[in-house]
C-alpha positions as CSV (number, residue, x, y, z in Angstrom):
1,M,24.2,51.8,-18.2
2,P,25.6,49.9,-21.2
3,K,23.4,47.5,-23.2
4,A,24.0,43.8,-23.5
5,K,26.1,42.7,-26.5
6,Q,23.3,40.6,-28.0
7,S,20.9,43.5,-28.2
8,K,23.2,45.3,-30.6
9,R,23.4,42.4,-33.0
10,R,21.3,42.6,-36.2
11,N,18.7,39.9,-36.9
12,T,19.9,37.6,-39.6
13,F,18.2,34.9,-41.5
14,D,19.1,31.4,-40.3
15,Y,19.5,29.2,-43.4
16,N,20.0,26.1,-41.3
17,K,16.4,26.1,-40.0
18,D,13.7,24.5,-42.0
19,R,10.8,27.0,-41.7
20,K,8.2,24.4,-43.0
21,K,9.2,22.0,-40.2
22,L,9.1,24.7,-37.6
23,K,5.6,25.7,-38.7
24,K,4.3,22.1,-38.5
25,K,5.8,21.7,-35.1
26,F,4.2,24.9,-33.8
27,I,0.8,23.9,-35.2
28,K,1.1,20.4,-33.6
29,K,1.9,22.0,-30.3
30,S,-0.9,24.5,-30.4
31,K,-3.5,21.9,-31.4
32,P,-2.7,18.7,-29.5
33,R,-4.2,15.5,-30.7
34,I,-7.3,14.4,-28.8
35,E,-6.9,10.7,-27.8
36,D,-10.5,9.7,-27.3
37,S,-12.1,9.0,-30.7
38,Q,-15.6,10.1,-29.8
39,I,-14.5,13.5,-28.6
40,R,-12.1,13.9,-31.6
41,N,-15.0,13.1,-34.1
42,A,-17.4,15.5,-32.4
43,W,-14.9,18.3,-32.1
44,D,-15.6,21.5,-34.0
45,E,-12.4,23.5,-34.9
46,N,-14.3,26.7,-35.2
47,K,-15.6,26.7,-31.6
48,S,-13.6,27.3,-28.4
49,T,-12.6,24.4,-26.1
50,A,-15.2,25.5,-23.5
51,K,-18.0,25.6,-26.1
52,N,-17.0,22.3,-27.6
53,L,-17.0,20.5,-24.2
54,Q,-20.3,22.2,-23.3
55,D,-22.0,20.9,-26.4
56,M,-20.8,17.4,-25.5
57,G,-22.2,17.7,-22.0
58,L,-18.7,17.8,-20.4
59,S,-17.3,20.5,-18.2
60,F,-14.4,22.8,-19.0
61,D,-14.2,24.2,-15.4
62,P,-15.0,21.8,-12.6
63,N,-15.6,24.7,-10.2
64,Q,-18.5,25.8,-12.3
65,A,-19.8,22.3,-12.8
66,V,-20.1,21.5,-9.1
67,P,-20.1,24.9,-7.3
68,I,-19.4,25.2,-3.6
69,R,-22.6,26.4,-2.0
70,K,-22.3,29.3,0.4
71,Q,-24.2,29.2,3.6
72,M,-26.8,31.9,4.0
73,L,-27.2,33.9,7.1
74,L,-30.6,33.8,8.7
75,G,-31.7,31.0,6.4
76,G,-32.4,33.3,3.5
77,N,-33.8,31.6,0.4
78,R,-31.9,32.6,-2.7
79,D,-32.8,31.1,-6.0
80,N,-30.0,31.1,-8.5
81,K,-31.6,30.1,-11.8
82,E,-28.8,29.9,-14.2
83,P,-29.7,28.9,-17.7
84,K,-29.1,25.2,-18.3
85,H,-26.8,24.5,-21.2
86,I,-28.3,22.5,-24.0
87,V,-26.3,19.4,-24.8
88,T,-26.3,19.1,-28.6
89,K,-24.0,16.0,-28.8
90,P,-25.3,13.6,-26.1
91,Y,-23.9,10.5,-27.8
92,V,-20.4,11.5,-26.8
93,L,-21.3,11.5,-23.1
94,N,-23.3,8.3,-23.4
95,K,-20.3,6.5,-25.1
96,L,-17.9,7.8,-22.4
97,Q,-20.2,6.5,-19.7
98,E,-20.4,3.1,-21.4
99,E,-16.6,2.9,-21.6
100,A,-16.2,4.0,-18.0
101,S,-18.7,1.3,-16.8
102,L,-16.7,-1.6,-18.4
103,P,-14.7,-3.6,-15.8
104,E,-11.0,-3.1,-16.2
105,R,-9.0,-6.2,-16.9
106,D,-5.9,-7.1,-14.9
107,R,-3.2,-6.8,-17.4
108,K,-0.4,-7.6,-15.0
109,T,1.8,-10.5,-15.9
110,L,4.9,-12.1,-14.4
111,S,8.2,-12.9,-16.0
112,S,9.0,-16.4,-17.1
113,D,11.9,-16.5,-14.6
114,L,9.6,-15.7,-11.7
115,I,7.0,-18.3,-12.8
116,E,9.8,-20.9,-13.1
117,F,11.1,-20.0,-9.6
118,V,7.6,-20.3,-8.0
119,Q,6.9,-23.6,-9.7
120,H,10.2,-25.0,-8.6
121,M,9.6,-23.9,-5.0
122,V,6.1,-25.4,-4.9
123,R,7.2,-28.6,-6.6
124,E,10.0,-29.1,-4.1
125,H,8.6,-27.8,-0.9
126,K,4.8,-27.7,-1.2
127,D,3.7,-25.2,1.5
128,D,6.9,-25.1,3.6
129,Y,8.0,-21.5,3.1
130,K,10.9,-21.7,5.6
131,A,12.4,-24.6,3.5
132,M,11.9,-22.5,0.4
133,A,13.9,-19.7,1.9
134,R,16.8,-22.1,2.6
135,D,16.6,-23.6,-0.9
136,E,19.7,-23.3,-3.1
137,K,17.7,-21.8,-6.0
138,N,16.7,-18.9,-3.8
139,Y,19.5,-16.8,-5.2
140,F,18.3,-13.5,-3.9
141,Q,17.9,-14.8,-0.4
142,E,14.3,-13.9,-0.1
143,T,12.5,-14.4,3.2
144,P,9.6,-16.9,3.6
145,K,7.1,-14.0,3.5
146,Q,8.5,-12.6,0.2
147,I,8.3,-16.1,-1.3
148,R,4.7,-16.5,-0.1
149,R,3.9,-13.1,-1.6
150,K,5.3,-14.2,-5.0
151,I,3.4,-17.4,-5.0
152,G,0.2,-15.5,-4.2
153,E,0.9,-13.1,-7.0
154,Y,1.4,-16.0,-9.4
155,R,-1.9,-17.6,-8.2
156,R,-3.7,-14.2,-8.7
157,C,-2.2,-13.3,-12.1
158,H,-2.4,-16.8,-13.7
159,P,-5.1,-18.7,-11.9
160,Q,-5.6,-21.3,-14.7
161,H,-1.9,-22.1,-15.0
162,Y,-1.5,-22.4,-11.2
163,D,-4.5,-24.7,-10.9
164,A,-3.2,-26.9,-13.7
165,F,0.2,-27.0,-12.2
166,V,-1.0,-27.9,-8.7
167,S,-3.3,-30.6,-10.2
168,S,-0.4,-32.1,-12.1
169,L,1.6,-32.3,-8.9
170,A,-1.3,-34.1,-7.1
171,A,-1.7,-36.7,-9.8
172,P,0.5,-39.8,-9.3
173,E,3.1,-40.1,-11.9
174,P,3.1,-43.5,-13.8
175,M,6.2,-45.6,-13.1
176,A,8.4,-46.5,-16.0
177,Q,9.7,-50.1,-16.1
């Protein structure tokens, strides 16, 4: 059976490749950047990943951290006394628990066009969603339920702005003479 044509070719040096760049790229891929600052600072390059995580009190393999217990026949009592691993860097685990316990802020915001649309609808029609659906500014022909959902979203994302807007509508406007 004949060989493929490429296997006969001789290896030649490629002058168009930057060997320094290739080496940096390879090192960067083999050692990815650790995002969390606490873990990055406590990481020891000379130890394996499993040993590093074990020293911090974290688990490398979730199946070993929380094993599935097998049921024993005849109610036999089996004591598996595995040596507990000593956590040498507990501050990492404490800091991670602190960060996890913080409440997450709602970072969702709405576009200025949507806010303007909702304010126009509420200004013109108050709570009449069917009239909002028939309004000429309802370019996308949204249903009353869709408009109600958008108003609710505006109320949830920007509660202070919504309250100020509604209170400004309720206040009587001074008449100019």
